[in-house]
C-alpha positions in Angstrom: 0.0 0.0 0.0 1.0 3.6 -0.6 1.3 6.0 2.3 -1.1 8.9 2.5 1.6 11.4 1.5 2.6 9.2 -1.5 -1.1 8.8 -2.5 -1.5 12.6 -2.3 1.6 13.2 -4.4 0.4 10.7 -7.1 -3.0 12.3 -7.1 -1.6 15.8 -7.6 0.9 14.5 -10.2 -1.8 12.8 -12.3 -4.1 15.7 -11.9 -1.4 18.0 -13.2 -0.6 15.7 -16.1 -4.3 15.5 -17.1 -4.8 19.2 -16.7 -1.7 19.9 -18.8 -2.9 17.5 -21.4 -6.2 19.2 -21.6 -4.8 22.7 -21.8 -2.0 22.0 -24.3 -3.6 19.2 -26.4 -7.4 19.1 -26.2 -8.1 22.9 -26.1 -6.0 23.6 -29.2 -7.9 20.9 -31.1 -11.2 22.3 -29.9 -10.1 25.8 -30.9 -9.0 24.5 -34.3 -12.3 22.8 -34.8 -14.2 26.0 -33.9 -12.0 27.9 -36.3 -12.6 25.4 -39.0 -16.3 25.6 -38.3 -16.2 29.3 -38.4 -14.4 29.3 -41.8 -17.0 26.9 -43.1 -19.9 29.0 -41.8 -18.3 32.2 -43.1 -17.8 30.6 -46.5 -21.4 29.3 -46.7 -22.7 32.7 -45.6 -20.6 34.3 -48.3 -21.9 32.1 -51.1 -25.4 32.6 -49.9 -24.9 36.3 -49.9 -23.7 36.1 -53.5 -26.7 34.1 -54.5 -29.1 36.4 -52.7 -27.5 39.6 -54.1 -27.7 38.2 -57.7 -31.4 37.4 -57.4 -32.2 40.6 -55.4 -30.8 43.0 -57.9 -29.7 41.6 -61.2 -32.3 39.1 -62.5 -35.2 41.0 -64.0 -38.9 40.0 -64.1 -38.3 37.9 -67.3 -35.4 36.1 -65.5 -32.8 37.8 -67.7 -29.5 39.0 -66.4 -28.7 42.7 -66.2 -25.2 44.0 -66.1 -25.4 46.8 -63.5 -27.8 48.4 -61.1 -27.5 50.9 -58.3 -27.2 49.5 -54.7 -30.9 49.5 -54.2 -31.6 47.7 -57.5 -32.5 50.8 -59.5 -32.0 50.7 -63.2 -32.9 52.7 -66.4 -34.0 50.3 -69.1 -34.0 51.3 -72.7 -37.4 52.1 -74.1 -38.8 50.3 -77.0 -37.8 53.2 -79.3 -34.3 53.3 -77.9 -33.9 49.6 -78.6 -35.1 50.1 -82.1 -32.9 53.1 -82.7 -29.9 51.3 -81.3 -29.2 53.6 -78.3 -26.7 54.0 -76.8 -25.5 51.9 -79.7 -26.8 49.1 -81.8 -24.7 46.4 -80.0 -26.2 47.4 -76.7 -22.7 47.9 -75.2 -22.7 49.9 -71.9 -26.4 49.5 -71.4 -27.7 47.5 -68.4 -29.0 44.9 -70.8 -25.7 44.2 -72.6 -25.0 40.6 -71.7 -28.2 38.8 -71.0 -27.5 35.7 -73.0 -23.9 35.5 -72.1 -24.2 36.1 -68.4 -27.4 34.1 -68.0 -25.8 31.1 -69.8 -22.5 31.2 -67.9 -24.3 31.6 -64.5 -26.0 28.2 -65.2 -22.8 26.6 -63.9 -23.1 28.2 -60.5 -26.9 27.9 -60.2 -26.8 24.2 -61.2 -23.9 23.5 -58.9 -25.8 25.1 -56.0 -28.9 22.9 -56.8 -26.7 19.8 -57.1 -25.4 20.4 -53.5 -28.6 21.6 -51.8 -31.3 19.8 -53.8 -33.7 22.5 -52.5 -36.8 23.1 -54.6 -36.2 26.8 -54.6 -32.7 26.3 -56.2 -34.2 24.0 -58.8 -36.8 26.7 -59.6 -34.1 29.3 -60.0 -32.4 27.1 -62.6 -35.6 26.6 -64.5 -36.4 30.3 -64.4 -32.9 31.1 -65.8 -33.6 28.7 -68.6 -36.9 30.3 -69.4 -35.2 33.7 -69.6 -32.6 32.3 -72.0 -35.3 30.7 -74.2 -37.1 34.1 -74.3 -33.9 35.7 -75.6 -33.5 33.1 -78.3 -37.1 33.4 -79.5 -37.9 37.1 -79.6 -36.5 37.5 -83.1 -37.7 35.8 -86.3 -34.0 35.5 -87.2 -32.9 32.0 -86.5 -29.7 31.7 -84.5 -30.1 35.2 -83.0 -29.5 35.4 -79.2 -30.8 38.7 -77.8 -28.8 40.6 -75.2 -31.8 42.0 -73.4 -35.5 42.5 -73.9 -38.2 45.1 -73.2 -41.5 43.3 -73.2 -43.4 45.6 -70.9 -44.6 48.0 -73.6 -43.6 46.3 -76.8 -41.3 43.6 -78.3 -37.9 45.3 -78.5 -34.2 44.3 -78.2 -30.9 45.4 -79.7 -30.4 44.1 -83.3 -27.0 42.5 -82.8 -25.8 39.6 -80.7 -22.2 38.3 -80.6 -20.1 35.2 -80.3 -20.0 35.8 -76.6 -23.8 35.9 -76.3 -24.1 32.8 -78.5 -21.3 30.9 -76.7 -22.7 31.7 -73.2 -26.3 30.8 -74.3 -25.4 27.4 -75.9 -23.2 26.4 -72.9 -25.9 27.4 -70.4 -28.7 25.5 -72.1 -26.5 22.4 -72.5 -25.7 22.5 -68.8 -29.5 22.7 -68.2 -30.1 19.7 -70.4 -27.5 17.7 -68.4 -29.7 18.0 -65.3 -33.0 16.2 -64.5 -34.8 19.6 -64.1 -36.3 20.1 -67.6 -39.6 18.7 -68.4 -39.9 16.5 -71.5 -41.4 19.4 -73.5 -38.8 21.8 -72.3 -36.0 19.4 -73.2 -37.5 19.0 -76.7 -37.8 22.7 -77.3 -34.3 23.5 -76.1 -32.8 20.7 -78.2 -34.7 21.9 -81.3 -33.5 25.5 -80.7 -29.9 24.5 -80.3 -30.0 22.5 -83.5 -31.8 25.2 -85.5 -29.5 27.9 -84.2 -26.4 25.9 -85.0 -27.6 25.2 -88.5 -28.1 28.9 -89.0 -24.6 29.6 -87.8 -23.1 26.9 -90.0 -24.9 28.4 -93.0 -23.1 31.7 -92.4 -19.7 30.0 -92.0 -20.2 30.0 -88.2 -21.2 33.7 -88.2 -23.6 34.8 -85.5 -26.9 35.9 -87.1 -28.2 39.5 -86.5 -31.2 41.5 -87.5 -31.1 43.4 -90.8 -29.3 45.5 -91.9 -26.5 44.0 -89.9 -27.2 40.4 -90.7 -24.1 39.0 -89.0 -22.0 40.0 -86.0 -19.2 37.9 -84.6 -18.2 34.3 -85.4 -17.0 31.0 -84.0 -14.8 30.5 -87.0 -11.5 32.3 -86.1 -8.5 30.3 -85.1 -8.3 31.5 -81.5 -10.1 31.1 -78.2 -13.4 30.8 -80.1 -12.4 27.4 -81.4 -13.8 26.0 -78.1 -17.2 27.4 -78.9 -17.3 26.0 -82.4 -16.2 22.5 -81.4 -18.5 22.5 -78.4 -21.5 23.4 -80.5 -20.8 20.7 -83.1 -20.2 18.2 -80.3 -23.5 18.7 -78.5 -25.4 18.8 -81.8 -24.1 15.3 -82.3 -25.0 14.3 -78.8 -28.5 15.5 -79.3 -29.2 14.2 -82.8 -26.8 11.2 -83.2 -26.5 12.4 -86.7 -23.0 11.6 -88.1 -23.1 15.0 -90.0 -22.3 16.8 -86.8 -19.6 14.3 -85.7 -17.9 14.6 -89.0 -18.1 18.4 -88.8 -16.7 18.3 -85.3 -13.7 16.2 -86.4 -13.2 18.1 -89.6 -13.2 21.6 -88.0 -11.0 20.3 -85.2 -8.3 19.3 -87.6 -8.5 22.5 -89.7 -5.5 24.8 -89.4 -5.2 28.6 -89.4 -4.3 31.6 -87.5 -0.8 33.2 -87.1 0.8 29.8 -86.1 -1.1 27.7 -88.6 -2.3 25.5 -85.8 -5.3 23.2 -85.7 -8.2 24.1 -83.5 -7.3 21.2 -81.3 -3.8 22.4 -80.8 -5.0 25.9 -80.1 -7.2 24.6 -77.3 -4.4 22.4 -76.0 -2.1 25.5 -75.8 -4.5 27.1 -73.3 -6.8 30.1 -73.6 -6.1 32.7 -71.0 -2.9 33.9 -72.6 -4.1 33.7 -76.2 -4.3 37.4 -76.6 -1.4 38.1 -74.3 -3.6 40.2 -72.2 -5.4 39.9 -68.9 -8.9 40.3 -70.4 -9.9 36.9 -69.0 -13.6 37.6 -68.8 -13.8 38.0 -72.6 -12.6 34.4 -73.1 -14.9 33.0 -70.4 -17.5 31.4 -72.6 -14.6 29.4 -74.2 -13.3 28.3 -70.8 -16.8 26.9 -70.1 -17.1 25.2 -73.5 -13.6 23.7 -73.1 -14.6 22.2 -69.8 -17.7 20.6 -71.3 -15.7 19.3 -74.2 -13.3 17.6 -71.8 -16.3 16.1 -70.0 -18.0 14.9 -73.2 -15.0 13.6 -75.1 -14.4 9.8 -75.3 -11.3 9.7 -77.4 -8.3 9.5 -75.0 -5.9 11.6 -77.0 -8.4 14.4 -77.7 -9.6 14.4 -74.1 -6.0 14.8 -73.0 -5.5 17.8 -75.2 -8.6 19.4 -73.6 -7.2 18.6 -70.1 -3.9 20.3 -71.0 -5.7 23.3 -72.3 -7.8 23.7 -69.1 -4.8 23.3 -66.8 -2.7 25.7 -68.9 -5.6 28.2 -68.9 -5.9 27.9 -65.1 -2.2 28.3 -64.6 -2.1 31.4 -66.8 -5.1 32.9 -65.0 -3.4 32.7 -61.6 -1.6 36.0 -62.2 -5.0 37.8 -62.5 -6.1 36.8 -59.0 -3.6 39.3 -57.6 -5.6 42.1 -59.0 -8.2 41.6 -56.3 -5.6 42.9 -53.9 -5.7 46.3 -55.6 -9.4 46.7 -55.1 -9.8 50.0 -53.2 -11.8 49.1 -50.1 -12.5 52.8 -49.3 -13.5 53.9 -52.8 -16.2 56.5 -52.4 -17.0 56.8 -56.1 -20.5 55.7 -57.0 -21.9 54.7 -60.3 -24.6 56.7 -62.0 -27.0 54.2 -63.7 -28.0 56.9 -66.2 -26.4 55.8 -69.5 -28.3 58.3 -71.6 -25.6 61.0 -71.6 -23.7 58.7 -73.9 -26.4 59.3 -76.5 -24.6 62.6 -77.5 -22.3 60.4 -79.5 -25.1 58.5 -81.1 -25.7 58.4 -84.9 -27.4 56.1 -87.3 -25.6 52.7 -87.6 -26.1 50.3 -90.4 -23.0 48.0 -90.0 -21.2 46.4 -87.1 -18.2 48.6 -87.7 -20.3 51.7 -87.4 -21.8 50.5 -84.2 -18.4 49.7 -82.8 -17.2 53.1 -83.7 -20.0 54.8 -81.8 -19.6 52.5 -78.8 -15.9 53.1 -78.4 -16.4 56.9 -78.5 -19.1 56.4 -75.8 -16.8 54.2 -73.7 -14.0 56.8 -73.6 -16.5 59.4 -72.3 -18.1 56.9 -69.9 -14.8 55.9 -68.3 -13.9 59.6 -67.9 -17.2 60.4 -66.2 -17.6 57.1 -64.3 -14.3 56.0 -62.7 -16.2 53.4 -60.6 -16.8 51.4 -63.8 -13.0 51.2 -64.5 -12.4 50.1 -60.9 -14.8 47.2 -61.1 -13.6 46.1 -64.5 -10.0 45.9 -63.4 -10.2 44.8 -59.8 -13.5 42.9 -59.7 -14.3 41.4 -63.1 -10.8 40.3 -64.0 -9.8 38.4 -60.8 -13.2 36.9 -60.5 -13.4 35.5 -64.0 -9.9 34.3 -63.6 -11.0 32.4 -60.4 -13.7 30.7 -62.4 -11.2 29.7 -65.2 -9.0 28.2 -62.5 -11.9 26.3 -61.0 -12.7 24.7 -64.3 -9.5 22.7 -64.6 -10.3 19.1 -63.9 -7.6 18.1 -61.4 -9.4 18.4 -58.0 -6.2 18.1 -56.0 -4.6 20.9 -57.9 -7.7 23.0 -57.4 -7.5 22.4 -53.6 -3.9 23.5 -53.6 -5.1 26.8 -55.0 -7.9 27.2 -52.5 -6.3 29.9 -50.3 -5.6 32.1 -53.3 -9.2 31.7 -54.5 -10.7 32.3 -51.1 -8.7 35.5 -50.8 -10.7 36.8 -53.8 -14.0 35.9 -52.0 -12.9 37.8 -48.9 -12.0 41.0 -50.8 -15.5 42.3 -51.6 -18.7 43.5 -50.0 -21.1 42.3 -52.7 -23.9 44.6 -51.8 -21.6 47.5 -52.5 -20.7 46.5 -56.0 -22.6 48.0 -59.0 -21.8 45.5 -61.7 -22.8 41.8 -61.6 -19.3 40.6 -62.4 -19.1 38.7 -59.2 -21.6 36.0 -60.2 -18.9 33.4 -61.3 -17.8 33.1 -57.6 -20.8 31.0 -56.8 -19.6 28.3 -59.2 -16.1 28.6 -57.9 -17.2 28.0 -54.3 -19.3 25.0 -55.1 -16.5 23.4 -57.2 -14.2 23.9 -54.2 -16.5 21.7 -52.1 -16.2 18.7 -54.5 
């Protein structure tokens, strides 16, 4: 037996050991767990804030994306006559309805990813509503293959007369993503598939030009040997998936092998080289429909060699886009400049436009004036749009381990902004980025 003093000593000794173990081992683990839970809660709160802000301010009553609004959701839409006159310009650039087909289509990635994780009926409904808005934009005109940028249906059927390869690429990608889900009804699925095929045939008939209303007829193209190769090949690929018609598969393989551009490369090689550095600029957002199409091409492709070329292109694109993430760090947190939503002062540069070149000339004169009067626009283009679209490009690369190794850099972008203080909707790709990081 132990003596009383020895027993007391052992009791104190073991109590000290247990206490020390608790203080130095258990508490830190508990603290780390709380910290991890806090990060998770903050992240979930952030992505919910993004989703809420998008639907509070930027989706109109027809479920069409708007480019910018004031902090309360205020906006000045073009009137029917202004749409018909092409004001501020016939492409709709700098108006709040500039990118309805492009942004609505690209946002399908984030909206669908959200629904896949939550399986909430309200998230499914949001996806379906986006699809209805996109179908409206593709059916307002009698010109087949035309994808409207915006729409005024409140007091007449009106929209800008020219689309673009960005609008077409975003629309086709978004509707394909929708078809990949179980959300569409049988009739919806049939209508969307028929529209994709009809629009694609119209583009092929114009050598992959994007149809426009008269007198413009065509604006933009999938044909150039550059980043737009992804849009062309993706369109041909899904047309084959929908129809099983060998015509589309033969066209896919034929156009893939065609060579052109400064380096006389095939379209497949152009995509394997990566997209974000194609123009040697940091205008990542402009190429974004191609990033999305390239990701889908990788998912759809069954040929091992071709699939590997797409994988390389996605990874190179992601690596090249990393440099743009740093731009978020230059975002001025204390910027007091606001954005006037009144675009009509740009109409002083307006004149009648009958060709895409004339419309571009008017638009660029307006842009110079707008940037001078509205420095807030330049701030959000450089330090919001660029790093956020770069983040999305990075998230589309298929290697999940590599994506997780870049998580801290990506999360730094999330933590930069107060989304209810931004005027432009350029932050919408972050929703897709966050959900991909959870996979």
